N, C-alpha and C positions, 0 to 999 in steps of 0.2 A: 515454819512451813524449811523443808529444808532449801538448801541454797544450789542452784542446778545439777541435778542429774541426768534428765534427759527430758527431751519434749515429746507428749506422748504424741503420736500420730495416727490418726483413725486409716483402719484399714476394713476391708469387708473379712466376716468371721471364717476362718479354716479352724480354728481349735480354741480348747479352754481345760484349764486345769481343774480338776476335778475339788470339791471343796469339805472337808471333814473336819469336825470339832470336837475335843471333849471336854465337858464340865458343865456345872448347873449354872442355866439362864435363870437370870430374875433376882439375884445378889449381888448387893451394892459391892464394888471390889476396889480397895487404898489404893490411894494413889501414893505420893510421896510430893509435893510441892520444890519445890529448887529452883530459888530466883524468879520467881512468879510462871512457872511452867511447870505442868503435869508431869512425872517420870512414873515409869512401873519397869521394875525388876523382870529381867529375862534370863529364862535358858534356851540356846540352840542347841539341840541335840543332846548329847549327856554333857555340854561341856558347862563351862565357870555362870552362875550366874552374874550377870550384867545390866547393867543401867539403858533404859531409852526414855528417848520424847513418846510419849503418846499424842500423836498431831493429830489431827480432822485435816489440816491443810496435806497431809503429803500423800502421794497417790498407791505409793508401794513399801512395803517393809524395808531396811537396810538395817545392817549390822556392820563394825566398823571392824571384821576379824584380820583377813587376809589385807585388809585396805589396800587394793591396785588405785591405780590412778583414772580407771574408768569402770563403770558397774560391771559386774558380772556376775550370774545369776545363776543357784541353786538350789536343788530340795533338800529342806529339812524338816523336821519338828520344832516350832516354832513354843516353848511355853510361856505364858503369863501369870507370875507368879504375885502372892496377897504380900503388898508396900512393907505391911505392919508384921507382920510373920517376919520378911528379910530385917527389917530395923533392930528388929528384939531377938536378933541372933538364934531362931528358932534352924535347928538342923535336924531332917530337910527341912525348907519352906513349905508353905502351903502353894499348890500348883491351882489355880485357877480356872485357866480357860490352857487350850492345848490343842495347838492345830498343826495335827501329821501330816505328812510331805506336802509344805506348803511351798510356793518358791518366794525365796526372799535372795535380795541381791548384799553384794558383799562390792563397798563402797569407799572410798575418803573424804571426809570432807569440813570444811570450817567450821566447829561450831562455836567459836570463841565468842560470837554474838552474842548467844544464852547467858556465857559467864555462868554454868552452872557448878557449882562446888564440886557434887559425886563428877567422875569420871561420864562420859557421856558416850555408850558406845553403840547406840543403836535407835532407829524410831519404828516405831509400830505406825502401821498408817491406815487409813481406808480402805485397802486390801483385803483386813484382816475388820478394821471394826466395819466395813460399810456392807458386811454380807448380815447384821443384825441393825436392830432397832438400839441406840447410845444412848442412855441418861448420863450427863456428863455435869455434875456439881464440882468446880471448880472450888467452890467455899467452904465445900463441904469433905471436899479430898476425895472424890468415889467418882466412880463410875460403875455403870451396870449395863447389861448385855442382857436384851431381849429379842424374842421371835420376831416381833412387830407390837405395832399400837394399833390395837384394833378399834378404836374409838373414831366415832365420827368428827370430823372439822363440826360438824353444831354442838354435839355430846362435850370436844373440847374447849370449844368458846362457854358452855356455859356453865363450865369449871373452872376459868380464870386462863387458859390457855390462850395465847396471841398464836395463831397457826398462818404461817408461811408456806404455802404451794408452792412447786416448781422452780425450788431453790439450786438446783444439784446442777450443775453444769461439768463439760470437757469429758474426759474418757477416752480411750483410744488403745494401743499398744506403748507400750514402752522399748519398742525395736523391731525393724522389719521382719519378715520372715514369721510362719504358721510356727515356733518355737515359741512365739510370745504371746500371750495368755491378752483376750479384748476386756480392757475392765472396761468396767460402766462409768457412769456421770456421777460421780460424787462428790469432785469439789463445789463447796457450800459458795453459792456469790449473793449477796442481797445489796437493796438498793436502801442506801443513805442520807443522811444527811444531819448535818455537825454544824452546831452555834457556837460563832463565841460571845454572844448573850440571848441567856435565856429565855429572854421577849424580846429576840430581836431574829432577823432573817436568818435563816442557815444559806447552806448552799450542798447542794446536792453529790453526793458520790455514789461510785460502785466500788462494792470490797468485797472481798475475798475474807472468809474465817476460818481464823485458824489459829492453833494454839502452840504454833511455834515461832510467835510474834507475843512481844509481852503489851507493848503501845500502839495507839492508833499511828500505821505508818503509811505514806504515801510516795507515790514518785518525786522529782522534783517538777513536773509539770501540772502533777495537779496542787502540789505544794505552793506555785504562784498564788493560785488564788484562791488558798484557804487560809485562814487564822491561824497563826503560831500555838495557840493554847487552844481548847475546846472546852467549853462548861455543860453543854448536850449533845450526845450523840442518840440517832434514832434510827428503826430499821423498819423498813416492812415491804406487803408484797401484793397481789392480787388486786389491785387497785379497781374500783369499780368507776371510776373515771377516765381522763388522759391527765391525773393531776400529776406531777410528780410529787417524790419523795418528803422533800421537803412541805408541798401545799397539802400531800395527804395529812404529813403528819399533825401539821398546824391548826384542821381542820376536827381532826379524831383528840388534839391537846382542847377542843375548843367546847368537845362534848357531841359533835355533830357524828353523822350512821358515817361508815366508812370502811377502809380494809384492815385488818390488823397491824398494829401499830405495840412498836414495844420501844421505851427509852430508858436512859442512863444519863444525871445532873451526877457532876462533879468537876475536876478539874485533873485536864485531862492533854499532856503534850502533846504535839503533833510532830512525827518523827519524820524528817524525807529523807528519802536515798536514791543513788542514782534512776533515771528510766533503764538504765543499762545494767542494773543490780540483777545476779543471775534468777533470785527467786520470781523478780517480777516479770521479768521475760519469760522462764518457763511457763506461770500462771496466766498470762497475757494470751501466748499463745496453745494453752487448754481451753480456754473459754473465747478463741476468736470468733467463732462461728455461731456463738449466741448470744453475744455481751458485746457494745458498741466500744465499751470501751474500760481498762479494770482501772481503776485510781491505785489499787493499793491493797494494805492490810487490816483487817480489825483483831484486835487477838486477845490477851486473858484479863489485862485490866480493866476489859469492858463486860468480858464475857463472863468472869467469876460473879457479877453481881444476880446472873443467874442459873435456875434450875433450867437446862438445854437436853432436850430429846429430838435427838438427828435419827427422825424416819426414813432410812434410809428405803426402806423398800415401800414406802407409802410415799415417797419423795416428799416432805416435810418437815421442816423448821417448826418446834415447838417451844415457847419460853413462857415460864413464868418468874416473876419475880423471888428471890431467897427472901425469906423471912427477915435475915438481917441485913439486906442489902439497901438502904438507906439514898431515896434519891433515885431507885427506879422502879419503872411504872407501868403498865404493858393495860391493852385496851383490845380484847378481841375484838373479829371481824363485827360489823353489826349494818347490816343489810340496808339500804335504803328503802322507805315505803314507798311505791309508788298510788 
């Protein structure tokens, strides 16, 4: 997730950018993993190929080209290239998706926290990704764009998917004035539970899901009530009862009916950042009207255990464990029989 850019302010709609793309949907697009974060090669207009973070936790697409002190919008063609094609030296590399006349932002930011070996020159955000249903498989180093996920919640549950609905929040404008596009709610926020003992009580948290952080990362206030190391993290939504995420997760692990849940067992450090950290301030400001309190971020160290489908058009998050992911389990929604 990109440190402070600018807050999204909700305003009445008065204009919208037209959206166009070229490319083939439904085909896996290779990613490059660098220090546990997903990168894609991009080309802006007819410029040189550059590496960008593929971030489901950043609302707009940025490039560090002119590197101004404040974000400057411009219209350009954004091409997403095939990472494998770039890395083997194809000339020219394969273009997978192309977005003509897209509004992106020139901006300079501190990316030292990510510590990537490749130079990081941009971020591909949900202004592009959120136009589709995206399947993200960090363990397989691919992402796939679809028009939609046509299956119903019942069909997906029967196929083993944990379906979390109503999980996208935020949205608004990047600046005031009718020349700024209105961004839909695409920040992914989940109710979660963290455990310092697998068979012990957990602690409820609210987390924004992002590929711009690696570790489970929370503000200092939340860190004060959470364990320093976590052995289980679970997520849930749409409970049939008034149970909190930890209680809901506990009853599903015990085999009782209830909401869809997913969890991962492992050894996860809890990273604390100041509550004044720009990334946390920006995320909290964006979801302030929909969430009582955002505690922090759920990053790639946990996400890589899952096959994720971010169904932006259907306002759903679908989770199923990768076959190779030890300690990962899901429980599809199972309604109580009255």
